[in-house]
N, C-alpha and C positions, 0 to 999 in steps of 0.2 A: 495462523500459515496453512494449517488441513481445515477447518471446518469450511460449509460447505459454499456462503455466500458467492466469494468473487469462482470457482468453478462454475456453480452452476451458472453464473451470470456472462462467462466467460465465454462457456459452451453454447450459449443462445446465441451468439452473436457467430460459433464455426469457429470461436477458437480456442489453438491449444495454446496450456499453461502447466508451467514446474514450479514446485519449492525448492528451496531450498534444499541440499544433503540437511541429515539429522544431525548430524554435529554444528555443521551449518543453521541452524535453528536455537538450538539451546545456546551459541553467543550470542547470535541476535535480540533471544530473550531477558538474555540474563543480562545485555548492553542495554535494553528498553525498563527492561525494570528495575536492574541495580542502579544505574547511571542518571540515564536520560530525564526519567522522571524528577529525579531530584535536581535535576540542573548541570549534569556533570558532562563536560561532553568534552572527552581526552581523546588527544590523536591517533592513539594504538584503535582505540576502538574505532573508529574512521577506515580504520586499515583494515581489520577484520573483516567489517561492512561488504566496502571496497573488493575484499577476498573474495567475498561469496559471491555477488556481482559477475566478478570474474568466471568463476565459475556455471554458474547460470550461461553466461555469454558464449563457455566453451559446448556447451553441450547444443546451443543451436535455440536461446532465448531472444527474443529482439529487442526486448523493452523488460522492464523490472517496474513493478508499484510498491509502491510502499504506501501498504494497507495501516500502520499504523502514523498514527497524529508527531509523534514527536520524531521519526527518521529524519528531513528535513531538514532539521534543526542539527544533525550531526553531518550528513550525506551531501551536497549541490551536486545537480550534474554536472559541474565540473571535475568532482572527483568519481564518478560512477563513467565505466566503462559500456554499459548501454543507459538508451531517455530513458527519464525516471517518469513514473504514470502517480505523481501526486496526488493522493484520493483527497487528502483536506483539499489542496486548492481546487481539482476537480467537483465534490460535493458543494463548494463554496462558490461554486464558478457557475452550476447549474442552479443554486440557491436563487442565486443573481437575477441571472436570466429568468426566473420563472418571477420574480417580483416583483422585476418591473415589466414584465408582462411581452418577454418579446422568448420567454417557452413555455406548452402547457406545465397541466403541473400531471405528472407522472401516475400513471393509472398503480393501483395500490394492489399486490400479488403477499401479501404476508399472514391473510387471516382477518379476522373481525376485527372492527376497528367498535373501540367503548363507543358508546357514545348518549352516556350519563355523567358524562364528567364537565 
């Protein structure tokens, strides 16, 4: 959540962004790495996520980005106080559109690409 990828992308589009408070980040990480990756989906954990989303709404957020593939398995749009941006579905949709020719290949800005693979 505190890495540079999403903040850089949002800022490039002129969008403000926020991350959950430290306590919420610890709880979210614990749920992901102790429960979701092991196929455990607890109602209590869903409520904790939704509480964190509610706090983001209270500080003025218009939406919430689920930037971990497991989160949408626990929290759906009907559970969330904010609209959800599901990064897994968005990347899959973009890849599909590129694959069928409806969108161009994106430009690469991440550094050198190995040519000897």
